[in-house]
Structure formats: structure tokens, C-alpha cells
PAFI-178043 format. One record per residue (C-alpha): x, y, z; residue in three letters; residue number from 1. Coordinates in steps of 0.2 Angstrom, whole numbers, plus 5000, padded with zeros to 4 digits. Each point is the difference from the previous one (the first is absolute). Example, Ala and Ser with C-alpha at 12.3 -4.5 7.8 and 13.67 -1.06 7.14 Angstrom:
2
   c1   c2   c3 romar kelo
 5062 4978 5039   ALA    1
 5006 5017 4997   SER    2
***
This chain:
218
   c1   c2   c3 romar kelo
 5693 5669 5819   MET    1
 4989 4987 5009   LYS    2
 4999 4983 4992   ASN    3
 4983 4998 4993   SER    4
 4992 4983 4997   ARG    5
 4995 4998 4982   PRO    6
 4981 5002 4996   ILE    7
 4994 4983 4993   ILE    8
 4985 5004 4989   LEU    9
 4987 4986 4997   PRO   10
 5002 4990 4984   ARG   11
 4989 5007 4986   THR   12
 4992 4989 4987   THR   13
 5013 5006 4988   THR   14
 5014 4996 5011   ASP   15
 4993 4983 5003   PHE   16
 4998 4997 4981   LEU   17
 5017 5007 4997   ALA   18
 5007 4988 5013   GLY   19
 4991 4985 4992   SER   20
 5007 5002 4983   ARG   21
 5012 4986 5002   GLY   22
 4986 4989 5005   ALA   23
 4989 5002 4984   LYS   24
 4989 4985 4996   THR   25
 5005 4992 4983   LYS   26
 4986 4998 4987   LEU   27
 4994 4983 4998   ASP   28
 5005 4992 4983   PRO   29
 4981 4998 4995   ASN   30
 4998 5019 5004   GLN   31
 5015 5004 4989   LYS   32
 4993 4989 4986   LEU   33
 4983 5009 5002   PHE   34
 5009 5017 4998   TYR   35
 5009 4994 4984   ILE   36
 4983 4994 4994   ALA   37
 4992 5017 5003   CYS   38
 5014 5009 4991   GLY   39
 4998 4988 4985   LEU   40
 4982 5003 5000   PHE   41
 5001 5019 5001   ILE   42
 5013 5000 4986   PHE   43
 4988 4990 4990   GLY   44
 4987 5013 5003   ILE   45
 5012 5014 4994   ALA   46
 5006 4989 4985   LEU   47
 4982 4997 4995   GLY   48
 4995 5019 5001   ALA   49
 5016 5005 4990   VAL   50
 4996 4987 4986   LEU   51
 4983 5007 4998   VAL   52
 5006 5017 4998   SER   53
 5010 4995 4984   PHE   54
 4990 5000 4984   ASN   55
 5002 4982 4997   ASN   56
 4985 4996 4990   MET   57
 5000 4981 5003   THR   58
 5001 5002 5019   LEU   59
 4987 5014 5000   LEU   60
 4988 4990 4989   GLU   61
 5002 4985 5012   TYR   62
 4997 5010 5015   VAL   63
 4985 5009 4992   SER   64
 4993 4983 4996   TYR   65
 5002 4995 5019   LEU   66
 4993 5016 5006   ALA   67
 4984 4999 4989   LYS   68
 4997 4982 5004   THR   69
 5005 5002 5019   GLY   70
 4992 5017 5003   LEU   71
 4988 5007 4988   GLU   72
 4991 4983 4999   SER   73
 4998 5000 5019   ARG   74
 4987 5014 4999   VAL   75
 4986 4988 4994   SER   76
 5006 4984 5010   GLU   77
 4994 4994 5016   LYS   78
 5010 5002 5015   ILE   79
 5004 4981 5002   PHE   80
 5007 5000 4982   VAL   81
 5011 5014 5004   ILE   82
 5006 4992 5016   PHE   83
 5004 4984 4990   ILE   84
 5009 5010 4987   ASN   85
 5010 5009 5013   CYS   86
 5004 4984 5010   LEU   87
 5007 4989 4985   ILE   88
 5016 5010 4996   PRO   89
 5005 4999 5019   HIS   90
 4997 4981 5000   LEU   91
 5010 4997 4984   VAL   92
 5015 5009 5008   LEU   93
 4998 4991 5016   MET   94
 4999 4984 4991   LEU   95
 5016 5004 4991   GLY   96
 5009 5005 5017   CYS   97
 4995 4983 5007   TRP   98
 5006 4991 4985   MET   99
 5017 5008 5000   PHE  100
 5001 4998 5019   ALA  101
 5001 4981 4997   ASN  102
 5013 5002 4987   CYS  103
 5019 4999 5003   THR  104
 5004 5014 4989   PHE  105
 4984 5010 5003   GLY  106
 5006 5015 5009   MET  107
 5004 5011 4985   PRO  108
 4982 4996 4993   PHE  109
 4992 5005 5016   VAL  110
 5010 5017 5000   LEU  111
 4994 5002 4982   PHE  112
 4982 4997 5005   LEU  113
 5002 5014 5013   ILE  114
 5007 5012 4988   LEU  115
 4986 4995 4987   TYR  116
 4987 5003 5013   LYS  117
 5007 5017 5003   GLY  118
 5002 5004 4982   ALA  119
 4982 4995 4997   GLY  120
 4994 5013 5013   VAL  121
 5011 5013 4993   GLY  122
 4995 4997 4982   THR  123
 4981 5001 5004   MET  124
 5002 5015 5011   GLY  125
 5010 5009 4988   GLY  126
 4988 4996 4985   TYR  127
 4985 5006 5011   ILE  128
 5009 5016 5004   TYR  129
 5005 5003 4982   ARG  130
 4983 4996 4993   HIS  131
 4988 5008 5013   PHE  132
 5011 5014 5006   GLY  133
 4996 5007 5017   GLY  134
 4985 4987 5002   ALA  135
 5013 4987 4998   GLY  136
 5010 5006 5014   ILE  137
 4985 4999 5012   LEU  138
 4996 4983 4993   TYR  139
 5017 4994 5004   ASN  140
 5001 5007 5017   LEU  141
 4982 4995 5006   PHE  142
 4995 4985 4990   ILE  143
 5016 4991 4993   MET  144
 5013 5002 5013   MET  145
 4992 4995 5017   PRO  146
 4995 4983 4994   PRO  147
 5017 4998 4991   ALA  148
 5009 5004 5016   ILE  149
 4990 4987 5010   ILE  150
 5003 4987 4987   ALA  151
 5018 5004 4998   ALA  152
 5004 4998 5019   ILE  153
 4994 4982 4999   GLY  154
 5009 4997 4984   PHE  155
 5016 5007 5005   LEU  156
 5001 4989 5016   TRP  157
 4995 4985 4989   LEU  158
 5015 5005 4989   GLY  159
 5012 5001 5015   VAL  160
 4996 4983 5006   TYR  161
 4999 4993 4982   SER  162
 5018 5006 4998   VAL  163
 5005 4993 5017   LYS  164
 4992 4983 4995   SER  165
 5009 5000 4983   SER  166
 5017 5004 5008   VAL  167
 4997 4986 5012   THR  168
 4997 4988 4987   LEU  169
 5015 5006 4990   TYR  170
 5011 4998 5016   ALA  171
 4994 4982 5003   VAL  172
 4999 4994 4982   ALA  173
 5016 5008 4993   VAL  174
 5011 5004 5015   LYS  175
 4995 4985 5010   GLY  176
 4997 5010 5016   LYS  177
 4988 4995 5013   THR  178
 4985 5011 5001   ARG  179
 4982 4998 5006   SER  180
 4990 4999 4984   ILE  181
 4983 4996 5009   LYS  182
 5002 5016 5010   GLU  183
 5003 5012 4985   THR  184
 4986 4991 4990   SER  185
 4988 5002 5015   ALA  186
 5004 5019 5000   GLU  187
 4997 5002 4982   VAL  188
 4983 4992 5002   TYR  189
 4996 5011 5014   HIS  190
 5005 5016 4990   ARG  191
 4990 4993 4986   LEU  192
 4984 4999 5010   ALA  193
 5003 5018 5007   VAL  194
 5004 5007 4982   ALA  195
 4984 4991 4994   GLY  196
 4989 5008 5014   MET  197
 5008 5017 4997   LEU  198
 4997 4998 4981   SER  199
 4982 4997 5004   CYS  200
 4998 5015 5011   VAL  201
 5009 5010 4986   SER  202
 4989 4994 4986   ALA  203
 4984 5003 5011   ILE  204
 5006 5018 5004   LEU  205
 5005 5004 4982   GLU  206
 4983 4993 4994   ALA  207
 4990 5010 5012   VAL  208
 5010 5016 4998   LEU  209
 4999 4999 4981   PHE  210
 4981 4996 5000   LYS  211
 4997 5015 5012   VAL  212
 5012 5013 4994   PHE  213
 5007 4994 4983   GLY  214
 4987 5009 4990   GLY  215
 5006 5017 5007   PHE  216
 5018 4998 4994   PHE  217
 4999 4990 4983   LEU  218
***
């Protein structure tokens, strides 16, 4: 047999990716924190939806009161009033994040606020489905969820940098480490501004969607 030279095939994209597995880029710590915050937020949504499914009269009466004051009363309200009512809850949680970002032991409270925000979305969405049935599903998908996702993106990133700021303060105050407090504080204020803008966009979108389409679902 004659010696034949091996045929060298061109590297495909799959081969290239397979050969590059050892050189995977590691996730940035902020990205890891963001994924953790997203997981906590989603867990909160599931928790809120499950809690509403139970026949806890105290919880149902409270959520029913919130739904009546927050949804049914909107039908006769002006769009600016709806916008303000949608914006205030976002601002309150943002203020809480900012406050705990400047606390040495604020990290668990920031994580609780993320869980609480998710639970609020899940509780209200679960109640609307339970009370309005199929129309409630459509309301959740087309009116409640799009603005909630927009606001959540800004809030979750604010939560990430609030956790980072609190951990930095803890490392400096308790463990005596040298960290840049000014840098982390500036990051928190930057994310606070971004979260505020996204919350305004979310509130405007929710007010417009409700005013235009809310009557078809509720």
C-alpha cells in the first residue's frame, strides 16, 4: 500500500468551540449576583402565586383590598393618577435598597426586598387569575407583566450593587479591609438613577396599557 497523506479537513465552528472549551470566559461577579437576584425574584413570584392558591382568608382579603383599590378604582381615574399610583411602589422599594446599601449589615435586607418584590408580582398575578379566570391570564400577560419586567430589570441591578455596597462597608468596618467605598457608592447612585428611569417607563406603560385595554379584561 502506498503511504497516503492524511486529509486535513477545515475546522468547523463546532470544532473551534470544542477546542476553546478550556478558554471559557468566567462570569463577572456582578453578573453572578444578577443571576442570583433573578433567581430570588422568580422564586418570589412562584411563592406569591402559591400562597394565593391557598384558602388563607386573611391573605385573600388583603390582596382583594389591594386589587380593588389598585385595579378596579383605576377605571375612573385619570391616566396621570394611574401613573403616580404605579410609580410609588417602585420608588419605595428603590429607597429601601438605597438605604440598606449604605448599611454595614444591609445585604440580607436587600435580598429580602428582591424576594418581596417578586412575591408581590406573583401574589397579585395569582389573585387576578383566580378572580377573573381566563381574562386574568390575558391581563397578566399583556398589561401587568411587560411593565413589571421593565421595572424589575432596573431594580435587580440596583439590588446587585446595593449588596455589593453593603458587603464593601462590612469588609471595611468589621474586617478592617481596604476597599473603595466611594466607587461602590457611585455605582449605587448610578444604578439608582437607571432604576428610577426604568420605573418611570414601566409606570407610564402600565398606565397607558390599563387605560386603553384594561376595560376589556376586568
